[in-house]
N, CA, C, O and the ligand as a Tripos MOL2 file, in Angstrom:
@<TRIPOS>MOLECULE
protein
  253   251    64     0     0
PROTEIN
NO_CHARGES

@<TRIPOS>ATOM
      1 N         -10.3790   24.1110   -2.1660 N.3       1 MET1
      2 CA         -9.1390   23.3770   -1.9960 C.3       1 MET1
      3 C          -9.6230   22.0180   -1.1900 C.2       1 MET1
      4 O         -10.2120   22.0320   -0.1090 O.2       1 MET1
      5 N          -9.2750   20.9160   -1.8950 N.am      2 THR2
      6 CA         -9.7000   19.6600   -1.2580 C.3       2 THR2
      7 C          -8.4230   19.0620   -0.6950 C.2       2 THR2
      8 O          -7.4220   18.9810   -1.4070 O.2       2 THR2
      9 N          -8.4290   18.6170    0.6350 N.am      3 ILE3
     10 CA         -7.2970   18.2740    1.4000 C.3       3 ILE3
     11 C          -7.5060   16.7690    1.4330 C.2       3 ILE3
     12 O          -8.4710   16.2620    2.0060 O.2       3 ILE3
     13 N          -6.3640   15.9220    0.6620 N.am      4 PRO4
     14 CA         -6.6370   14.3860    0.7990 C.3       4 PRO4
     15 C          -6.7300   13.8400    2.0610 C.2       4 PRO4
     16 O          -6.1860   14.3740    3.0280 O.2       4 PRO4
     17 N          -7.4510   12.6970    2.1500 N.am      5 ALA5
     18 CA         -7.4460   11.9840    3.2560 C.3       5 ALA5
     19 C          -6.2400   11.5420    3.9090 C.2       5 ALA5
     20 O          -5.4570   10.9070    3.2020 O.2       5 ALA5
     21 N          -5.8800   11.7790    5.2970 N.am      6 LEU6
     22 CA         -4.5610   11.5450    5.6600 C.3       6 LEU6
     23 C          -4.3060   10.1070    5.9200 C.2       6 LEU6
     24 O          -5.2180    9.4190    6.3790 O.2       6 LEU6
     25 N          -3.1670    9.6080    5.6710 N.am      7 LYS7
     26 CA         -2.8990    8.1730    6.0450 C.3       7 LYS7
     27 C          -2.6630    8.1560    7.4240 C.2       7 LYS7
     28 O          -2.4100    9.1870    8.0480 O.2       7 LYS7
     29 N          -2.7410    6.8680    8.0220 N.am      8 PRO8
     30 CA         -2.5010    6.8590    9.2480 C.3       8 PRO8
     31 C          -0.9480    6.8260    9.5990 C.2       8 PRO8
     32 O          -0.0650    6.5540    8.7860 O.2       8 PRO8
     33 N          -0.7880    7.0930   10.7170 N.am      9 CYS9
     34 CA          0.7820    7.0770   11.2630 C.3       9 CYS9
     35 C           1.2630    5.6110   10.7910 C.2       9 CYS9
     36 O           0.7600    4.4990   10.9480 O.2       9 CYS9
     37 N           2.5090    6.0800   10.1100 N.am     10 PRO10
     38 CA          3.4020    4.7910    9.8430 C.3      10 PRO10
     39 C           4.0390    3.9480   10.7470 C.2      10 PRO10
     40 O           4.7090    2.9520   10.4720 O.2      10 PRO10
     41 N           3.7040    4.5610   12.2070 N.am     11 PHE11
     42 CA          4.3460    3.6950   13.1380 C.3      11 PHE11
     43 C           3.3320    3.2490   14.1260 C.2      11 PHE11
     44 O           3.5350    2.1890   14.7170 O.2      11 PHE11
     45 N           2.4950    3.7930   14.3160 N.am     12 CYS12
     46 CA          1.2950    3.2960   15.3020 C.3      12 CYS12
     47 C           0.0600    2.8850   14.3850 C.2      12 CYS12
     48 O          -0.5940    1.8890   14.6950 O.2      12 CYS12
     49 N          -0.2180    3.5140   13.4420 N.am     13 GLY13
     50 CA         -1.4410    3.1150   12.6030 C.3      13 GLY13
     51 C          -2.4610    3.8420   12.9960 C.2      13 GLY13
     52 O          -3.4810    3.7620   12.3120 O.2      13 GLY13
     53 N          -2.4600    4.7310   14.1860 N.am     14 LYS14
     54 CA         -3.5190    5.6630   14.3440 C.3      14 LYS14
     55 C          -3.6340    6.8840   13.4850 C.2      14 LYS14
     56 O          -2.7090    7.5330   12.9970 O.2      14 LYS14
     57 N          -4.9330    7.0900   13.3790 N.am     15 PRO15
     58 CA         -5.1090    8.4850   12.3730 C.3      15 PRO15
     59 C          -4.3160    9.6900   12.8330 C.2      15 PRO15
     60 O          -4.3010    9.9360   14.0390 O.2      15 PRO15
     61 N          -3.6620   10.4570   11.9960 N.am     16 PRO16
     62 CA         -2.8570   11.5060   12.6490 C.3      16 PRO16
     63 C          -3.9450   13.0250   12.7740 C.2      16 PRO16
     64 O          -5.0900   13.0880   12.3260 O.2      16 PRO16
     65 N          -3.3850   13.8700   13.3250 N.am     17 ALA17
     66 CA         -4.3660   15.2750   13.4680 C.3      17 ALA17
     67 C          -3.5490   16.2550   12.7380 C.2      17 ALA17
     68 O          -2.3190   16.2500   12.7030 O.2      17 ALA17
     69 N          -4.3770   17.1490   12.1190 N.am     18 MET18
     70 CA         -3.8490   18.2550   11.7480 C.3      18 MET18
     71 C          -4.3710   19.5420   12.5170 C.2      18 MET18
     72 O          -5.5730   19.7870   12.6200 O.2      18 MET18
     73 N          -3.3270   20.3800   13.0700 N.am     19 ARG19
     74 CA         -3.5660   21.4790   13.6170 C.3      19 ARG19
     75 C          -2.7780   22.8040   13.0100 C.2      19 ARG19
     76 O          -2.0230   22.6860   12.0450 O.2      19 ARG19
     77 N          -2.9950   23.9500   13.5970 N.am     20 TRP20
     78 CA         -2.4040   25.0970   13.0090 C.3      20 TRP20
     79 C          -1.4050   25.7740   13.9780 C.2      20 TRP20
     80 O          -1.8180   26.0610   15.1010 O.2      20 TRP20
     81 N          -0.2690   26.0230   13.6760 N.am     21 THR21
     82 CA          0.6610   26.6740   14.5550 C.3      21 THR21
     83 C           0.8970   27.9330   13.7270 C.2      21 THR21
     84 O           1.4240   27.8710   12.6160 O.2      21 THR21
     85 N           0.5050   29.0600   14.2760 N.am     22 LEU22
     86 CA          0.6640   30.3930   13.7550 C.3      22 LEU22
     87 C          -0.1590   30.4440   12.6270 C.2      22 LEU22
     88 O          -1.3850   30.4890   12.7220 O.2      22 LEU22
     89 N           0.4760   30.4400   11.5020 N.am     23 ASP23
     90 CA         -0.1650   30.3430   10.3560 C.3      23 ASP23
     91 C           0.1140   29.1470    9.3830 C.2      23 ASP23
     92 O          -0.0880   29.2070    8.1700 O.2      23 ASP23
     93 N           0.5560   28.1500    9.9900 N.am     24 GLU24
     94 CA          1.0580   27.0130    9.3630 C.3      24 GLU24
     95 C           0.4170   25.7310    9.8840 C.2      24 GLU24
     96 O           0.4360   25.4670   11.0860 O.2      24 GLU24
     97 N          -0.0990   25.0080    9.0610 N.am     25 PRO25
     98 CA         -0.6930   23.8070    9.2190 C.3      25 PRO25
     99 C           0.5330   22.6720    9.6740 C.2      25 PRO25
    100 O           1.5910   22.5350    9.0580 O.2      25 PRO25
    101 N           0.1700   21.9760   10.7750 N.am     26 VAL26
    102 CA          1.2480   20.7590   11.0620 C.3      26 VAL26
    103 C           0.3820   19.4660   11.1320 C.2      26 VAL26
    104 O          -0.7140   19.4060   11.6890 O.2      26 VAL26
    105 N           0.9160   18.5950   10.5950 N.am     27 ILE27
    106 CA          0.0510   17.2260   10.7030 C.3      27 ILE27
    107 C           1.0130   16.2360   11.5810 C.2      27 ILE27
    108 O           2.1930   16.1690   11.2380 O.2      27 ILE27
    109 N           0.6230   15.5640   12.5540 N.am     28 GLU28
    110 CA          1.3310   14.9940   13.5270 C.3      28 GLU28
    111 C           0.2260   13.5880   14.0920 C.2      28 GLU28
    112 O          -0.9950   13.4900   13.9700 O.2      28 GLU28
    113 N           1.0870   12.7540   14.6400 N.am     29 CYS29
    114 CA          0.4110   11.5330   15.2280 C.3      29 CYS29
    115 C          -0.1420   12.1020   16.5240 C.2      29 CYS29
    116 O           0.5200   12.7890   17.3020 O.2      29 CYS29
    117 N          -1.4370   11.7490   16.6920 N.am     30 ALA30
    118 CA         -2.1970   12.2390   17.8480 C.3      30 ALA30
    119 C          -2.1300   11.2190   19.0890 C.2      30 ALA30
    120 O          -2.5390   11.4580   20.2260 O.2      30 ALA30
    121 N          -1.5470   10.0700   18.6500 N.am     31 ASN31
    122 CA         -1.2550    9.0050   19.8790 C.3      31 ASN31
    123 C          -0.2490    9.2720   20.7300 C.2      31 ASN31
    124 O           0.9060    9.2940   20.3060 O.2      31 ASN31
    125 N          -0.5420    9.5160   22.0710 N.am     32 ARG32
    126 CA          0.5470    9.9130   22.8110 C.3      32 ARG32
    127 C           1.3830    8.5500   23.2780 C.2      32 ARG32
    128 O           2.4230    8.6370   23.9300 O.2      32 ARG32
    129 N           0.8650    7.4200   22.9100 N.am     33 LYS33
    130 CA          1.4520    6.3160   23.2100 C.3      33 LYS33
    131 C           2.5520    5.7470   22.1010 C.2      33 LYS33
    132 O           3.3040    4.7840   22.2470 O.2      33 LYS33
    133 N           2.4270    6.6160   20.9580 N.am     34 CYS34
    134 CA          3.1680    6.2810   19.7520 C.3      34 CYS34
    135 C           4.6920    6.2740   20.1640 C.2      34 CYS34
    136 O           5.0690    7.1290   20.9650 O.2      34 CYS34
    137 N           5.4800    5.4640   19.7200 N.am     35 ALA35
    138 CA          6.8730    5.6450   20.0700 C.3      35 ALA35
    139 C           7.6200    6.6930   19.2260 C.2      35 ALA35
    140 O           8.7520    7.0210   19.5820 O.2      35 ALA35
    141 N           7.0950    7.2070   18.1960 N.am     36 PHE36
    142 CA          7.8020    8.2120   17.4060 C.3      36 PHE36
    143 C           7.0100    9.5130   17.2850 C.2      36 PHE36
    144 O           7.5420   10.6080   17.1030 O.2      36 PHE36
    145 N           5.7190    9.3100   17.3990 N.am     37 GLN37
    146 CA          4.7380   10.5660   17.2310 C.3      37 GLN37
    147 C           5.3030   11.4540   16.1280 C.2      37 GLN37
    148 O           5.5830   12.6060   16.4580 O.2      37 GLN37
    149 N           5.5050   11.0930   14.9040 N.am     38 PRO38
    150 CA          5.8380   11.8650   13.7850 C.3      38 PRO38
    151 C           4.9610   13.1510   13.8040 C.2      38 PRO38
    152 O           3.7820   13.2240   14.1530 O.2      38 PRO38
    153 N           5.8610   14.2630   13.3090 N.am     39 SER39
    154 CA          5.2140   15.4980   12.8810 C.3      39 SER39
    155 C           5.9880   16.1220   11.9150 C.2      39 SER39
    156 O           7.2170   16.0710   11.8630 O.2      39 SER39
    157 N           5.0750   16.8560   10.9620 N.am     40 THR40
    158 CA          5.6350   17.5420    9.9880 C.3      40 THR40
    159 C           6.3360   18.7580   10.3290 C.2      40 THR40
    160 O           6.9850   19.3950    9.4990 O.2      40 THR40
    161 N           6.1900   19.1400   11.7500 N.am     41 PHE41
    162 CA          6.4300   20.6320   12.0120 C.3      41 PHE41
    163 C           8.0060   20.9700   11.7990 C.2      41 PHE41
    164 O           8.3070   22.1150   11.4610 O.2      41 PHE41
    165 N           8.9360   20.0660   11.9770 N.am     42 LEU42
    166 CA         10.3140   20.2480   11.7780 C.3      42 LEU42
    167 C          10.7160   20.0850   10.2890 C.2      42 LEU42
    168 O          11.7530   20.5900    9.8580 O.2      42 LEU42
    169 N          10.0080   19.4850    9.6440 N.am     43 HIS43
    170 CA         10.3160   18.7230    8.1570 C.3      43 HIS43
    171 C           9.8040   19.8190    7.1470 C.2      43 HIS43
    172 O          10.5590   20.2860    6.2950 O.2      43 HIS43
    173 N           8.5030   20.2060    7.2760 N.am     44 ILE44
    174 CA          7.8130   20.6810    6.0760 C.3      44 ILE44
    175 C           7.3110   22.0460    6.4340 C.2      44 ILE44
    176 O           6.4830   22.1580    7.3380 O.2      44 ILE44
    177 N           7.7150   22.9880    5.8480 N.am     45 THR45
    178 CA          7.0900   24.4030    5.9920 C.3      45 THR45
    179 C           6.3750   24.8050    4.6570 C.2      45 THR45
    180 O           6.9120   24.9810    3.5630 O.2      45 THR45
    181 N           5.0070   24.9160    4.9910 N.am     46 THR46
    182 CA          4.1850   25.4390    4.0830 C.3      46 THR46
    183 C           2.9210   25.8930    4.7330 C.2      46 THR46
    184 O           2.5170   25.3780    5.7750 O.2      46 THR46
    185 N           2.2860   26.8750    4.1050 N.am     47 ASP47
    186 CA          0.9690   27.2220    4.6940 C.3      47 ASP47
    187 C          -0.1780   26.6910    3.7910 C.2      47 ASP47
    188 O          -1.3530   27.0590    3.8090 O.2      47 ASP47
    189 N           0.3460   25.8380    3.0710 N.am     48 ASN48
    190 CA         -0.7170   24.7970    2.1910 C.3      48 ASN48
    191 C          -0.9820   23.6660    2.8630 C.2      48 ASN48
    192 O          -0.1820   22.7580    3.0880 O.2      48 ASN48
    193 N          -2.3380   23.7370    3.2460 N.am     49 ALA49
    194 CA         -2.6550   22.3490    4.0170 C.3      49 ALA49
    195 C          -2.6050   21.1370    2.9100 C.2      49 ALA49
    196 O          -2.0640   20.0690    3.1940 O.2      49 ALA49
    197 N          -3.0960   21.3320    1.8650 N.am     50 ARG50
    198 CA         -3.0820   20.2920    0.9330 C.3      50 ARG50
    199 C          -1.6830   19.7900    0.5570 C.2      50 ARG50
    200 O          -1.4530   18.5900    0.4120 O.2      50 ARG50
    201 N          -0.7600   20.7430    0.4050 N.am     51 VAL51
    202 CA          0.5080   20.0900    0.0850 C.3      51 VAL51
    203 C           1.0820   19.4280    1.3850 C.2      51 VAL51
    204 O           1.8180   18.4430    1.3320 O.2      51 VAL51
    205 N           0.7560   19.9430    2.3880 N.am     52 LEU52
    206 CA          1.2100   19.3390    3.6890 C.3      52 LEU52
    207 C           0.7780   17.8580    3.7950 C.2      52 LEU52
    208 O           1.5320   16.9750    4.2040 O.2      52 LEU52
    209 N          -0.5530   17.6490    3.3760 N.am     53 ALA53
    210 CA         -1.2420   16.5290    3.4070 C.3      53 ALA53
    211 C          -0.5130   15.4870    2.6290 C.2      53 ALA53
    212 O          -0.0920   14.4510    3.1450 O.2      53 ALA53
    213 N          -0.3790   15.7950    1.3770 N.am     54 MET54
    214 CA          0.2570   15.0980    0.3550 C.3      54 MET54
    215 C           1.5160   14.6110    0.7620 C.2      54 MET54
    216 O           1.8240   13.4350    0.5670 O.2      54 MET54
    217 N           2.3450   15.4990    1.3660 N.am     55 LYS55
    218 CA          3.6690   15.2240    1.9970 C.3      55 LYS55
    219 C           3.4780   14.2520    2.9960 C.2      55 LYS55
    220 O           4.2410   13.2870    2.9410 O.2      55 LYS55
    221 N           2.7280   14.2740    3.8010 N.am     56 TRP56
    222 CA          2.4200   13.3920    5.0480 C.3      56 TRP56
    223 C           2.1780   12.1160    4.0720 C.2      56 TRP56
    224 O           3.0940   11.2940    4.0850 O.2      56 TRP56
    225 N           1.3760   11.9140    3.4600 N.am     57 ASN57
    226 CA          0.7330   10.7290    2.7080 C.3      57 ASN57
    227 C           1.8190   10.1540    1.8930 C.2      57 ASN57
    228 O           1.7380    8.9610    1.6030 O.2      57 ASN57
    229 N           2.9580   10.9430    1.4330 N.am     58 GLU58
    230 CA          3.9710   10.0230    0.8220 C.3      58 GLU58
    231 C           5.0210    9.1040    1.7310 C.2      58 GLU58
    232 O           5.5500    9.4190    2.7960 O.2      58 GLU58
    233 N           5.1350    8.0540    1.0900 N.am     59 ARG59
    234 CA          5.9610    7.1190    2.1460 C.3      59 ARG59
    235 C           7.0100    6.3230    1.2390 C.2      59 ARG59
    236 O           6.8410    5.7850    0.1440 O.2      59 ARG59
    237 N           8.1860    6.4230    2.0710 N.am     60 LYS60
    238 CA          9.3290    5.7420    1.4080 C.3      60 LYS60
    239 C           8.7830    4.3030    0.9910 C.2      60 LYS60
    240 O           8.1770    3.5680    1.7710 O.2      60 LYS60
    241 N           9.0810    3.9830   -0.3730 N.am     61 GLY61
    242 CA          9.0300    2.7320   -0.6750 C.3      61 GLY61
    243 C           7.5080    2.7960   -1.4890 C.2      61 GLY61
    244 O           7.0560    1.7410   -1.9340 O.2      61 GLY61
    245 N           6.8390    3.9160   -1.6380 N.am     62 ASP62
    246 CA          5.4920    3.9900   -2.3850 C.3      62 ASP62
    247 C           5.8870    3.8530   -3.8820 C.2      62 ASP62
    248 O           5.1450    3.3900   -4.7480 O.2      62 ASP62
    249 N           7.1030    4.2970   -4.0690 N.am     63 ASP63
    250 CA          7.2430    4.7140   -5.6330 C.3      63 ASP63
    251 C           8.3540    3.4210   -6.2720 C.2      63 ASP63
    252 O           8.6870    3.4230   -7.4580 O.2      63 ASP63
    253 ZN          1.9540    7.0820   15.9150 Zn       64 ZN64
@<TRIPOS>BOND
     1     1     2 1
     2     2     3 1
     3     3     4 2
     4     3     5 am
     5     5     6 1
     6     6     7 1
     7     7     8 2
     8     7     9 am
     9     9    10 1
    10    10    11 1
    11    11    12 2
    12    11    13 am
    13    13    14 1
    14    14    15 1
    15    15    16 2
    16    15    17 am
    17    17    18 1
    18    18    19 1
    19    19    20 2
    20    19    21 am
    21    21    22 1
    22    22    23 1
    23    23    24 2
    24    23    25 am
    25    25    26 1
    26    26    27 1
    27    27    28 2
    28    27    29 am
    29    29    30 1
    30    30    31 1
    31    31    32 2
    32    31    33 am
    33    33    34 1
    34    34    35 1
    35    35    36 2
    36    35    37 am
    37    37    38 1
    38    38    39 1
    39    39    40 2
    40    39    41 am
    41    41    42 1
    42    42    43 1
    43    43    44 2
    44    43    45 am
    45    45    46 1
    46    46    47 1
    47    47    48 2
    48    47    49 am
    49    49    50 1
    50    50    51 1
    51    51    52 2
    52    51    53 am
    53    53    54 1
    54    54    55 1
    55    55    56 2
    56    55    57 am
    57    57    58 1
    58    58    59 1
    59    59    60 2
    60    59    61 am
    61    61    62 1
    62    62    63 1
    63    63    64 2
    64    63    65 am
    65    65    66 1
    66    66    67 1
    67    67    68 2
    68    67    69 am
    69    69    70 1
    70    70    71 1
    71    71    72 2
    72    71    73 am
    73    73    74 1
    74    74    75 1
    75    75    76 2
    76    75    77 am
    77    77    78 1
    78    78    79 1
    79    79    80 2
    80    79    81 am
    81    81    82 1
    82    82    83 1
    83    83    84 2
    84    83    85 am
    85    85    86 1
    86    86    87 1
    87    87    88 2
    88    87    89 am
    89    89    90 1
    90    90    91 1
    91    91    92 2
    92    91    93 am
    93    93    94 1
    94    94    95 1
    95    95    96 2
    96    95    97 am
    97    97    98 1
    98    98    99 1
    99    99   100 2
   100    99   101 am
   101   101   102 1
   102   102   103 1
   103   103   104 2
   104   103   105 am
   105   105   106 1
   106   106   107 1
   107   107   108 2
   108   107   109 am
   109   109   110 1
   110   110   111 1
   111   111   112 2
   112   111   113 am
   113   113   114 1
   114   114   115 1
   115   115   116 2
   116   115   117 am
   117   117   118 1
   118   118   119 1
   119   119   120 2
   120   119   121 am
   121   121   122 1
   122   122   123 1
   123   123   124 2
   124   123   125 am
   125   125   126 1
   126   126   127 1
   127   127   128 2
   128   127   129 am
   129   129   130 1
   130   130   131 1
   131   131   132 2
   132   131   133 am
   133   133   134 1
   134   134   135 1
   135   135   136 2
   136   135   137 am
   137   137   138 1
   138   138   139 1
   139   139   140 2
   140   139   141 am
   141   141   142 1
   142   142   143 1
   143   143   144 2
   144   143   145 am
   145   145   146 1
   146   146   147 1
   147   147   148 2
   148   147   149 am
   149   149   150 1
   150   150   151 1
   151   151   152 2
   152   151   153 am
   153   153   154 1
   154   154   155 1
   155   155   156 2
   156   155   157 am
   157   157   158 1
   158   158   159 1
   159   159   160 2
   160   159   161 am
   161   161   162 1
   162   162   163 1
   163   163   164 2
   164   163   165 am
   165   165   166 1
   166   166   167 1
   167   167   168 2
   168   167   169 am
   169   169   170 1
   170   170   171 1
   171   171   172 2
   172   171   173 am
   173   173   174 1
   174   174   175 1
   175   175   176 2
   176   175   177 am
   177   177   178 1
   178   178   179 1
   179   179   180 2
   180   179   181 am
   181   181   182 1
   182   182   183 1
   183   183   184 2
   184   183   185 am
   185   185   186 1
   186   186   187 1
   187   187   188 2
   188   187   189 am
   189   189   190 1
   190   190   191 1
   191   191   192 2
   192   191   193 am
   193   193   194 1
   194   194   195 1
   195   195   196 2
   196   195   197 am
   197   197   198 1
   198   198   199 1
   199   199   200 2
   200   199   201 am
   201   201   202 1
   202   202   203 1
   203   203   204 2
   204   203   205 am
   205   205   206 1
   206   206   207 1
   207   207   208 2
   208   207   209 am
   209   209   210 1
   210   210   211 1
   211   211   212 2
   212   211   213 am
   213   213   214 1
   214   214   215 1
   215   215   216 2
   216   215   217 am
   217   217   218 1
   218   218   219 1
   219   219   220 2
   220   219   221 am
   221   221   222 1
   222   222   223 1
   223   223   224 2
   224   223   225 am
   225   225   226 1
   226   226   227 1
   227   227   228 2
   228   227   229 am
   229   229   230 1
   230   230   231 1
   231   231   232 2
   232   231   233 am
   233   233   234 1
   234   234   235 1
   235   235   236 2
   236   235   237 am
   237   237   238 1
   238   238   239 1
   239   239   240 2
   240   239   241 am
   241   241   242 1
   242   242   243 1
   243   243   244 2
   244   243   245 am
   245   245   246 1
   246   246   247 1
   247   247   248 2
   248   247   249 am
   249   249   250 1
   250   250   251 1
   251   251   252 2
@<TRIPOS>SUBSTRUCTURE
     1 MET1         2 RESIDUE 1 A MET
     2 THR2         6 RESIDUE 1 A THR
     3 ILE3        10 RESIDUE 1 A ILE
     4 PRO4        14 RESIDUE 1 A PRO
     5 ALA5        18 RESIDUE 1 A ALA
     6 LEU6        22 RESIDUE 1 A LEU
     7 LYS7        26 RESIDUE 1 A LYS
     8 PRO8        30 RESIDUE 1 A PRO
     9 CYS9        34 RESIDUE 1 A CYS
    10 PRO10       38 RESIDUE 1 A PRO
    11 PHE11       42 RESIDUE 1 A PHE
    12 CYS12       46 RESIDUE 1 A CYS
    13 GLY13       50 RESIDUE 1 A GLY
    14 LYS14       54 RESIDUE 1 A LYS
    15 PRO15       58 RESIDUE 1 A PRO
    16 PRO16       62 RESIDUE 1 A PRO
    17 ALA17       66 RESIDUE 1 A ALA
    18 MET18       70 RESIDUE 1 A MET
    19 ARG19       74 RESIDUE 1 A ARG
    20 TRP20       78 RESIDUE 1 A TRP
    21 THR21       82 RESIDUE 1 A THR
    22 LEU22       86 RESIDUE 1 A LEU
    23 ASP23       90 RESIDUE 1 A ASP
    24 GLU24       94 RESIDUE 1 A GLU
    25 PRO25       98 RESIDUE 1 A PRO
    26 VAL26      102 RESIDUE 1 A VAL
    27 ILE27      106 RESIDUE 1 A ILE
    28 GLU28      110 RESIDUE 1 A GLU
    29 CYS29      114 RESIDUE 1 A CYS
    30 ALA30      118 RESIDUE 1 A ALA
    31 ASN31      122 RESIDUE 1 A ASN
    32 ARG32      126 RESIDUE 1 A ARG
    33 LYS33      130 RESIDUE 1 A LYS
    34 CYS34      134 RESIDUE 1 A CYS
    35 ALA35      138 RESIDUE 1 A ALA
    36 PHE36      142 RESIDUE 1 A PHE
    37 GLN37      146 RESIDUE 1 A GLN
    38 PRO38      150 RESIDUE 1 A PRO
    39 SER39      154 RESIDUE 1 A SER
    40 THR40      158 RESIDUE 1 A THR
    41 PHE41      162 RESIDUE 1 A PHE
    42 LEU42      166 RESIDUE 1 A LEU
    43 HIS43      170 RESIDUE 1 A HIS
    44 ILE44      174 RESIDUE 1 A ILE
    45 THR45      178 RESIDUE 1 A THR
    46 THR46      182 RESIDUE 1 A THR
    47 ASP47      186 RESIDUE 1 A ASP
    48 ASN48      190 RESIDUE 1 A ASN
    49 ALA49      194 RESIDUE 1 A ALA
    50 ARG50      198 RESIDUE 1 A ARG
    51 VAL51      202 RESIDUE 1 A VAL
    52 LEU52      206 RESIDUE 1 A LEU
    53 ALA53      210 RESIDUE 1 A ALA
    54 MET54      214 RESIDUE 1 A MET
    55 LYS55      218 RESIDUE 1 A LYS
    56 TRP56      222 RESIDUE 1 A TRP
    57 ASN57      226 RESIDUE 1 A ASN
    58 GLU58      230 RESIDUE 1 A GLU
    59 ARG59      234 RESIDUE 1 A ARG
    60 LYS60      238 RESIDUE 1 A LYS
    61 GLY61      242 RESIDUE 1 A GLY
    62 ASP62      246 RESIDUE 1 A ASP
    63 ASP63      250 RESIDUE 1 A ASP
    64 ZN64       253 GROUP 0 **** ****
């Protein structure tokens, strides 16, 4: 399983971090100074890190 490279945080431009909570991967902005610190935690529930990464990389306006 190949996990795509994660796009930077759309708000601060810093690279995000992937961590695991229980058995689920979470991608979130790792920059503590980021105003939004977006996280997939509340929005995406999957145990598939690849799917999660693809969702994180989806940006409104890309299509
Ligand atoms: Zn950020």
